[in-house]
C-alpha positions as a printed Julia matrix, in Angstrom:
256×3 Matrix{Float64}:
  33.85  49.92  -46.58
  35.28  46.96  -44.7
  34.01  43.44  -45.52
  32.24  43.29  -42.15
  30.53  46.63  -42.73
  29.5   45.56  -46.23
  27.97  42.33  -44.93
  26.02  44.2   -42.25
  24.75  46.78  -44.75
  23.84  44.05  -47.23
  21.83  42.14  -44.59
  20.01  45.32  -43.57
  19.19  46.12  -47.18
  17.74  42.66  -47.72
  15.1   43.2   -45.06
  14.54  46.92  -45.55
  11.52  48.06  -47.59
  12.53  48.63  -51.24
  11.51  52.29  -51.0
  14.19  52.91  -48.37
  16.71  53.42  -51.14
  19.36  50.96  -50.03
  21.48  53.34  -47.96
  25.2   53.0   -48.72
  24.43  50.16  -51.14
  21.88  52.11  -53.2
  23.6   51.3   -56.5
  23.56  47.59  -55.68
  20.02  47.42  -54.35
  18.68  49.27  -57.4
  19.67  46.37  -59.64
  16.81  44.02  -60.66
  18.83  41.01  -59.54
  18.86  42.31  -55.97
  15.06  42.32  -55.86
  15.08  38.71  -57.01
  17.6   37.82  -54.32
  15.58  39.7   -51.67
  12.43  37.79  -52.63
  14.3   34.49  -52.48
  15.6   35.26  -48.99
  12.17  36.32  -47.76
  10.6   33.19  -49.21
  13.21  31.1   -47.4
  12.3   32.78  -44.12
   8.59  32.22  -44.67
   9.21  28.59  -45.66
  11.23  28.09  -42.47
   8.47  29.55  -40.3
   5.88  27.36  -41.99
   8.0   24.31  -41.3
   8.71  25.37  -37.7
   5.07  26.13  -36.81
   3.04  23.39  -38.51
   0.13  23.41  -36.05
  -0.3   27.18  -36.41
  -0.18  26.91  -40.21
  -2.76  24.12  -40.21
  -5.1   26.11  -37.97
  -5.12  29.33  -39.95
  -4.52  28.04  -43.47
  -1.5   28.42  -45.69
  -2.32  31.83  -47.22
  -3.06  33.48  -43.84
   0.03  31.96  -42.29
   2.41  32.96  -45.05
   1.09  36.52  -45.08
   1.67  36.79  -41.33
   5.06  35.08  -41.62
   6.17  37.57  -44.29
   5.39  40.46  -41.94
   7.28  38.74  -39.13
  10.29  38.04  -41.34
  10.42  41.63  -42.59
  10.66  42.98  -39.06
  12.62  40.16  -37.43
  15.25  38.66  -39.74
  17.01  35.45  -38.64
  19.85  35.85  -36.15
  20.96  32.22  -36.37
  22.03  30.57  -39.64
  20.22  27.4   -38.54
  16.69  28.13  -39.71
  15.36  25.33  -37.5
  15.62  27.87  -34.69
  14.0   30.74  -36.55
  10.85  32.14  -34.97
  11.68  32.37  -31.28
   9.54  35.52  -31.08
   6.7   34.33  -33.31
   4.29  33.56  -30.46
   4.76  37.07  -29.03
   4.28  38.5   -32.53
   0.94  36.68  -32.82
  -0.17  38.09  -29.46
   0.1   41.6   -30.89
  -1.06  40.72  -34.41
  -4.5   42.25  -34.9
  -5.82  39.62  -37.37
  -5.09  36.94  -34.76
  -7.21  38.55  -32.03
 -10.13  36.28  -32.92
  -7.93  33.26  -32.19
  -6.75  33.87  -28.61
  -5.31  30.37  -28.37
  -3.04  30.85  -31.39
   0.0   32.24  -29.5
  -0.17  29.27  -27.12
  -0.22  26.86  -30.07
   2.83  28.67  -31.44
   4.59  28.25  -28.09
   4.01  24.51  -28.21
   5.3   24.32  -31.8
   8.39  26.19  -30.62
   8.72  23.93  -27.57
   8.72  20.89  -29.88
  11.73  22.34  -31.74
  13.55  23.12  -28.49
  12.87  19.64  -27.12
  14.0   18.06  -30.4
  17.28  20.0   -30.47
  18.11  19.92  -26.75
  21.1   18.16  -25.23
  20.84  14.52  -24.22
  20.66  13.33  -20.63
  19.5   10.21  -18.87
  16.98   9.73  -16.08
  18.87   7.96  -13.3
  16.09   5.85  -11.79
  18.58   3.93   -9.64
  19.71   7.19   -8.01
  16.16   8.13   -7.14
  15.42   4.62   -5.82
  18.49   4.74   -3.56
  17.23   7.75   -1.6
  15.36   7.42    1.67
  12.41   9.74    2.44
  14.53  12.43    4.13
  17.23  12.34    1.47
  14.62  12.45   -1.27
  13.01  15.55    0.2
  16.38  17.29    0.44
  17.48  16.2    -3.04
  17.75  18.7    -5.83
  16.52  17.62   -9.23
  16.39  19.53  -12.48
  14.2   19.39  -15.55
  15.62  17.24  -18.31
  17.36  19.51  -20.88
  14.65  18.59  -23.4
  11.69  19.13  -21.07
   9.33  21.97  -21.91
   6.12  22.66  -20.03
   3.33  25.22  -20.15
   0.06  25.91  -18.36
  -2.65  27.73  -20.33
  -5.36  29.03  -17.98
  -8.84  29.04  -19.47
  -7.87  27.66  -22.89
  -7.58  24.07  -24.21
  -4.38  24.93  -26.06
  -2.8   21.5   -25.65
  -5.78  19.69  -27.2
  -5.93  22.17  -30.09
  -2.19  21.86  -30.69
  -2.17  18.06  -30.44
  -4.97  17.7   -32.97
  -3.21  20.0   -35.39
   0.06  18.07  -35.1
  -1.69  15.19  -36.84
  -2.8   13.21  -33.79
  -5.94  12.14  -35.65
  -8.39  12.99  -32.86
 -11.84  14.5   -33.2
 -14.86  15.31  -31.09
 -15.81  18.31  -29.02
 -13.17  20.21  -27.09
 -13.91  21.14  -23.48
 -13.1   24.85  -23.13
 -10.96  24.81  -20.01
  -7.41  25.4   -18.94
  -4.84  22.82  -19.95
  -1.15  22.14  -19.51
   1.38  20.43  -21.74
   4.66  18.65  -21.1
   7.04  17.87  -23.95
  10.01  15.61  -23.37
  12.52  13.61  -25.35
  13.62  10.75  -23.11
  15.02   8.83  -26.1
  15.17   9.85  -29.76
  11.62  11.1   -30.3
   9.82  14.09  -28.83
   6.84  12.97  -26.76
   4.05  14.97  -25.2
   1.37  14.55  -22.59
  -1.07  16.64  -20.61
   0.35  18.43  -17.57
  -1.5   19.54  -14.46
  -0.95  22.84  -12.65
   0.92  20.83  -10.01
   3.23  19.3   -12.65
   4.09  22.77  -13.97
   4.6   24.23  -10.49
   6.87  21.36   -9.46
   8.96  21.71  -12.63
   9.16  25.49  -12.16
  10.47  24.99   -8.63
  12.98  22.35   -9.71
  14.21  24.66  -12.49
  14.73  27.34   -9.83
  16.97  24.97   -7.83
  14.56  24.2    -4.97
  14.94  20.95   -2.99
  12.35  18.37   -3.92
  10.36  18.88   -0.71
  10.03  22.59   -1.5
   9.07  21.8    -5.07
   6.37  19.43   -3.84
   5.07  22.15   -1.51
   4.88  24.56   -4.45
   2.86  21.99   -6.38
   0.44  21.56   -3.48
  -0.07  25.31   -3.21
  -1.51  25.46   -6.71
  -3.25  22.08   -6.55
  -3.95  20.97   -2.97
  -5.4   17.61   -3.96
  -2.26  16.54   -5.84
  -0.28  13.51   -4.66
   3.44  14.46   -4.61
   4.53  10.83   -4.94
   2.38  10.36   -8.04
   3.6   13.64   -9.47
   7.22  12.59   -9.08
   6.56   9.14  -10.51
   4.75  10.58  -13.51
   7.54  13.03  -14.28
  10.14  10.28  -13.93
   8.24   8.0   -16.31
   7.93  10.88  -18.78
  11.68  11.48  -18.58
  11.11  15.06  -17.48
  13.46  15.29  -14.48
  17.03  14.27  -13.75
  19.28  14.65  -10.7
  20.84  18.09  -10.52
  24.59  17.93  -11.27
  25.58  18.76   -7.69
  23.29  15.99   -6.45
  25.07  13.39   -8.57
  28.46  14.69   -7.41
  27.38  14.5    -3.79
  28.07  18.17   -3.08
  26.23  20.04   -0.37
  23.93  22.68   -1.87
């Protein structure tokens, strides 16, 4: 067996049920030390998920979370050695997880926990306010902007996911929660991840910008979902939040 084949078989054996017999490494996996190593690896995966999804863990309690995380880890071992990024499919797992059916907002909370990680680890960029200020009305409408690399946004129809998530990230808020749709925008304009509520128009405008639409088209998309929105206020709010930057071709002066 080549070293590469051994490593692949060893990784598969770690996450296979013990009763599977260990395949080509049966003699190795039958040793008591291998069970200890397997348990250590699984505990590391569960610990990583608990660290990566703190709002979910706080909502459901540590025992419930770790039991669910162990099932996730057994079926979806890490593909990246950086465990900060482990759990990219955890929200989808919770959507299909029968014990979570009574908590329909839980997958959305997991998506926001994941978005925090992505915003934290994203590439740096700067919001060029001078570039935006230099554009006249026609040029501004034709300009192409892009979401900041760290920007993450979601709209949750019918569920106050952002409020639930924010309170379980240690925001220290209390009081009744209005059961209605909410949006969230996470950004990292400097060194710290920040978040704020996002409207349907905010999300639609960012979706259109991510698709490469000119700003006028993006504003029109925002108005389609929220006709009473003010495009100028939307743009100003996203600029202040550090959520949009000039698209690279716009800075270079190329014709789209």
